[in-house]
C-alpha positions in Angstrom: 2.5 34.1 -13.1 -1.1 32.9 -14.3 -1.6 29.7 -14.1 -4.1 29.5 -16.2 -1.6 30.5 -19.4 1.2 28.6 -17.7 2.6 26.9 -21.1 5.3 23.5 -19.9 6.2 20.4 -20.8 5.4 18.2 -18.2 7.0 14.4 -17.8 5.5 12.4 -14.9 7.1 8.9 -14.4 5.9 5.6 -13.0 6.5 2.2 -13.4 3.6 -0.1 -14.4 5.0 -3.1 -12.2 4.9 -0.7 -9.1 1.8 1.6 -10.0 -1.0 0.7 -7.6 1.5 0.1 -4.6 1.7 2.8 -1.9 -0.9 4.9 -3.8 1.5 6.0 -6.9 -1.4 5.0 -9.2 -4.0 6.8 -7.5 -1.5 10.1 -7.3 -0.8 9.9 -11.0 -4.5 9.6 -12.1 -5.4 12.6 -10.0 -2.6 14.2 -10.8 -3.4 14.0 -14.5 -7.2 14.6 -14.1 -5.9 17.8 -12.2 -4.1 19.2 -15.3 -6.3 18.2 -18.1 -7.7 21.5 -18.3 -4.5 23.7 -17.8 -2.2 24.9 -20.6 0.6 22.5 -19.5 1.5 19.2 -21.9 1.4 16.4 -19.9 3.0 13.0 -20.8 2.8 9.7 -18.4 5.8 7.7 -18.9 4.9 4.0 -17.8 8.3 2.7 -17.3 8.5 -1.4 -17.1 5.2 -1.5 -19.1 4.0 -5.1 -19.6 3.3 -4.0 -23.6 5.7 -5.7 -26.1 7.0 -2.4 -27.3 7.2 1.1 -27.1 3.9 3.2 -27.6 2.2 6.1 -27.0 -1.8 6.8 -26.4 -3.5 10.2 -25.9 -6.5 10.0 -23.5 -8.4 13.1 -22.8 -5.6 15.6 -23.3 -3.0 13.5 -21.9 -0.3 11.7 -23.6 0.8 7.8 -22.6 4.3 6.8 -23.1 4.3 3.0 -22.4 8.2 1.7 -22.3 8.3 -2.1 -21.8 11.0 -3.7 -19.6 14.0 -5.5 -21.3 13.2 -8.4 -23.1 16.1 -10.5 -22.1 18.0 -8.8 -19.3 21.3 -9.7 -18.7 21.2 -12.0 -15.7 25.3 -11.6 -14.9 24.6 -8.2 -13.8 22.9 -7.4 -10.5 19.5 -5.5 -10.2 21.0 -2.0 -9.5 23.2 -2.2 -12.8 20.3 -3.5 -14.6 18.4 -0.8 -14.0 21.1 2.0 -14.6 21.2 0.3 -18.4 17.5 0.4 -18.5 16.9 4.2 -17.7 19.8 4.8 -20.2 17.6 3.6 -22.8 14.7 4.8 -21.2 16.6 8.7 -21.9 17.6 7.7 -25.4 13.9 7.0 -26.3 12.8 10.2 -24.5 15.5 12.1 -26.7 13.6 10.9 -29.9 10.4 12.3 -28.4 11.4 15.7 -26.5 12.5 18.7 -29.0 12.0 22.0 -27.1 13.4 22.1 -23.6 12.4 25.5 -22.9 10.5 24.9 -19.9 10.5 20.9 -19.4 10.1 19.5 -16.5 10.4 15.5 -15.2 8.1 14.7 -12.0 9.1 11.5 -10.8 7.4 9.4 -7.7 9.9 6.5 -7.2 12.9 6.3 -4.7 15.1 4.4 -6.9 15.1 6.5 -9.8 18.4 8.0 -8.5 20.3 6.9 -11.7 17.3 7.9 -13.8 17.6 11.6 -12.5 21.5 11.4 -12.8 20.7 10.5 -16.8 18.1 13.2 -17.4 20.2 15.6 -16.0 22.9 15.0 -18.6 21.1 15.1 -21.8 18.0 17.6 -20.9 17.8 21.4 -19.7 15.4 20.6 -17.3 13.9 20.9 -13.6 13.4 17.6 -11.8 11.4 17.1 -9.1 9.8 14.3 -7.1 7.0 13.2 -4.7 7.9 11.4 -1.7 5.0 8.7 -1.3 7.1 6.3 1.2 10.6 6.5 2.4 12.4 2.7 2.5 13.0 2.1 5.8 9.2 3.4 7.3 7.8 -0.1 6.7 10.9 -2.2 7.2 10.8 -0.2 11.3 7.1 0.7 10.7 7.5 4.4 10.9 9.6 4.1 13.8 11.8 7.3 13.5 13.3 6.6 17.2 14.6 3.2 16.0 15.9 4.7 12.7 17.9 7.3 14.3 19.3 4.9 16.7 20.3 2.7 13.5 22.0 5.5 11.7 23.8 6.2 14.4 25.2 2.8 15.9 28.1 0.2 15.4 27.8 -1.4 12.5 25.7 -4.6 12.0 23.0 -6.2 9.5 20.3 -4.2 10.0 22.2 -1.3 10.3 23.7 -1.8 7.3 20.6 -2.7 5.2 19.1 0.8 6.5 22.3 2.7 5.7 22.2 1.5 2.1 18.5 2.9 1.9 19.1 6.2 3.6 22.3 6.6 1.0 20.3 6.0 -1.5 17.4 7.9 -0.9 19.7 11.2 0.1 21.7 10.8 -2.9 18.3 10.9 -5.4 17.1 13.7 -2.9 20.2 15.7 -3.2 20.0 15.3 -7.2 16.4 16.4 -8.1 15.7 20.0 -8.1 12.7 19.8 -6.0 10.7 17.8 -3.3 7.2 17.2 -2.9 6.3 15.7 1.0 2.8 14.4 1.2 2.6 15.2 4.9 4.6 18.0 7.2 6.0 14.6 9.1 8.3 13.8 6.2 9.2 17.2 5.2 10.0 17.7 9.0 12.5 14.0 8.6 13.8 15.1 4.7 14.9 18.3 6.5 16.6 17.4 9.9 17.4 14.0 9.0 18.4 14.0 5.7 19.5 17.6 5.4 17.9 18.7 2.7 17.5 22.9 2.6 14.1 23.7 3.3 13.8 26.1 0.2 13.7 22.6 -2.1 10.7 20.9 0.1 7.1 21.9 -0.3 4.4 20.0 1.3 1.5 19.5 -0.9 -1.0 16.6 0.0 -2.8 14.4 -1.7 -6.5 14.8 -3.4 -9.2 12.7 -4.4 -11.9 13.6 -7.0 -15.8 13.8 -4.9 -17.1 10.7 -5.5 -19.8 10.7 -2.5 -23.0 8.7 -4.0 -24.9 9.4 -0.7 -27.4 6.5 -1.3 -29.5 5.1 0.9 -27.9 3.8 4.0 -30.6 0.7 4.7 -30.9 0.1 0.7 -27.2 -0.7 1.0 -27.4 -2.4 3.9 -30.2 -4.6 2.6 -28.1 -4.7 -0.8 -25.1 -6.7 0.6 -27.1 -8.2 3.8 -25.1 -5.8 6.5 -27.3 -6.2 9.9 -29.0 -3.1 10.9 -26.3 -2.1 13.8 -23.4 0.2 14.4 -21.0 -0.7 11.5 -16.7 0.4 12.2 -15.0 -0.1 8.9 -11.3 -1.0 8.3 -9.9 -0.6 4.6 -6.9 -1.8 3.4 -4.1 -4.4 3.3 -4.1 -7.3 5.5 -0.7 -6.5 6.2 1.1 -5.9 10.1 1.5 -2.3 9.1 -2.0 -1.8 8.9 -2.3 -2.8 12.7 -5.2 -4.7 11.4 -4.9 -7.0 14.8 -5.0 -4.0 17.3 -8.5 -3.1 15.6 -9.8 -6.7 16.0 -8.6 -6.9 19.7 -9.9 -3.9 20.1 -13.1 -4.9 18.5 -13.5 -8.0 20.8 -13.1 -5.5 23.9 -15.8 -3.7 22.4 -18.4 -6.6 22.0 -18.2 -7.2 25.9 -19.6 -3.8 26.3 -21.7 -3.2 23.7 -22.4 -6.7 21.6 -24.9 -5.0 18.9 -22.3 -3.9 16.3 -20.8 -5.5 13.4 -17.0 -4.9 11.8 -16.3 -4.4 8.3 -12.9 -5.7 6.9 -12.4 -4.4 3.3 -9.0 -5.6 1.7 -6.8 -8.9 0.7 -3.9 -10.1 2.3 -2.7 -12.8 5.0 -6.3 -13.9 6.1 -5.2 -17.1 8.0 -3.1 -14.4 10.7 -6.2 -12.4 11.1 -8.9 -14.7 11.0 -7.2 -16.7 14.3 -7.8 -13.1 16.2 -11.6 -13.3 15.3 -12.4 -16.9 17.1 -15.6 -16.8 18.8 -16.5 -13.2 17.2 -16.9 -14.7 13.4 -20.5 -13.6 12.9 -19.8 -9.8 13.8 -17.0 -9.6 11.0 -17.3 -9.3 7.7 -14.5 -9.7 5.5 -14.7 -9.0 1.7 -11.1 -9.2 0.4 -10.0 -7.3 -2.4 -13.2 -5.2 -4.1 -13.9 -2.8 -6.7 -13.5 0.8 -5.6 -17.8 1.5 -6.5 -18.3 -1.2 -3.7 -15.8 0.2 -1.2 -17.7 3.6 -1.4 -20.7 1.6 -1.2 -19.4 0.2 2.1 -18.1 3.8 3.5 -22.0 5.1 3.2 -22.8 2.0 5.6 -20.3 2.4 7.9 -20.7 4.5 11.1 -17.0 4.9 12.0 -13.7 4.1 10.1 -10.5 2.6 12.0 -6.7 3.1 11.1 -4.8 1.9 13.1 -1.7 2.0 10.9 2.1 2.4 11.8 3.0 4.1 8.8 1.0 6.5 6.3 1.9 9.6 4.2 -1.0 11.4 2.8 -3.6 8.4 3.3 -6.2 7.9 0.4 -8.1 5.9 2.5 -8.4 8.3 5.5 -9.5 10.4 2.4 -12.1 8.6 0.8 -13.5 8.1 4.7 -13.3 12.0 5.5 -15.6 12.6 2.0 -17.5 10.5 3.0 -18.4 11.9 6.2 -16.6 9.1 8.5 -15.3 10.1 12.1 -11.8 7.9 12.1 -9.9 6.4 15.3 -6.5 7.0 13.5 -3.0 6.6 15.1 -0.6 9.0 15.7 1.9 7.4 12.8 3.8 10.0 10.5 1.2 11.4 8.4 -1.7 10.3 9.7 -1.8 12.3 13.0 -1.9 15.5 11.2 -5.0 14.3 8.5 -7.0 13.7 11.2 -7.8 16.6 13.7 -8.2 15.1 17.3 -11.5 15.4 18.7 -12.5 17.6 15.8 -12.7 15.6 12.5 -11.9 12.2 14.8 -9.8 10.8 17.5 -6.3 9.7 17.7 -4.9 6.4 19.1 -0.6 7.1 20.1 1.7 5.1 18.7 4.1 3.8 21.2 7.8 4.1 19.9 10.3 2.2 21.7 14.2 1.9 20.6 13.0 -1.1 18.5 9.8 -1.8 18.3 6.3 0.1 17.7 3.3 -0.7 19.8 -0.6 0.4 20.3 -2.7 0.1 23.4 -5.8 -2.1 22.0 -7.6 -1.4 25.5 -7.5 1.9 24.7 -8.3 1.4 21.5 -11.3 0.1 22.4 -12.5 3.0 24.4 -12.3 5.1 21.6 -14.5 2.8 19.8 -16.8 2.6 22.8 -17.2 6.4 23.0 -18.4 7.0 19.4 -20.5 4.1 19.3 -22.0 5.3 22.9 -22.4 9.0 21.8 -23.8 9.3 18.4 -24.2 13.4 18.3 -20.9 13.5 18.9 -19.6 10.8 15.7 -22.4 12.8 13.7 -20.4 16.4 14.7 -17.0 14.6 13.6 -18.1 13.0 10.6 -19.5 16.2 9.3 -16.7 18.1 10.5 -14.2 15.3 8.7 -16.1 15.7 5.5 -15.6 19.8 5.6 -12.0 18.9 5.6 -11.9 17.1 2.6 -13.3 19.5 0.7 -11.2 22.6 2.4 -7.6 20.5 2.2 -7.9 17.1 0.0 -10.6 18.1 -2.3 -9.3 17.4 -6.2 -10.2 21.2 -6.9 -7.6 22.0 -3.8 -4.9 19.7 -5.2 -5.3 20.7 -9.0 -4.6 24.5 -7.4 -1.9 23.7 -5.3 -0.1 21.7 -8.0 -0.6 24.2 -10.8 0.9 27.0 -8.7 3.6 24.9 -7.7 4.7 24.0 -11.6 4.0 28.0 -12.0 6.9 28.7 -9.4 9.4 26.3 -11.0 9.4 28.5 -14.2 9.2 31.7 -12.2 12.6 30.2 -10.5 13.8 29.5 -14.1 13.2 33.0 -15.4 15.0 34.6 -12.1 
């Protein structure tokens, strides 16, 4: 099928009160932008909207349907039952909006949409797909697959009960949808091997981002933000345990003992007090920005020399894509999807995540060695950065993402016609 002539009605679901979590908001914005020139009729459905009434808005050839939260939720019902009733109301409203079901696709982005998928299947002749932005247990267990498998196979206890409930709920959801988009090969393997989903139902499509590398003069930006003219490490993201920032700060302390003339910028918000303790005696070597606007963050990418990402869980990190877009070599952990994003020795360096039966760890001294290596080898650093930019262009650009997603949607209609 010629994707340029692809005609279908596509409804992309988001939940307004969770839109920014796990990059889902960015994913939906990039997906909408990627499809705006296509023949696909796109409508983004914003569930749990904070708007007072149901509202349809059209911007740049994309429709946005806002469906508000219940005004007076029944407090006698548990959260799952409330969600189920809400989804029934959503499907009722969609029935009023949708008249042509010849090529109807619903694209979901939240693992708790199981009941919504069930209700849609009852009412519409449709194809339902989902993109996996996270697996619930990954955050509770810091992406530790070894621990996950041990718990699922173990005797009953409270932790097993919680993890098992997450697993069963997700498996039911994956079973009911028609197709699954994984954002990493790592997740594909887990979905296939641990959730027992048939391979033909799964497709790996990496995230993509629009190119916004301003290429501003570094010296100008350093002056603008009062950043010292020194080699700069950059961490960007939530200040949360799962992002591994404590290991980066400990490693930076080691680095300063060998090479004191360098700086660390930390861009993000969260539990500052916890991480400030790790900065004792090195406060003047660290800049904390808090949460900042995207344009200022992109300026920091242009200032930085090395990106540091010691995360314990990533699917297809937009931060990593942004760093590659700006030609930054990344020292990143071998967690989940991040390992395959960074090619060790070519676009960045790996720092191993050590998995135990009940925990995960990172060797801060080894991380420090890799940070020092890139500090002391500017030519290698430059080569890695150039290769990182090329990887962005060939794998994670908006053009590649648009082509992959359009081809994927076209393949759905081909299956329907066979």
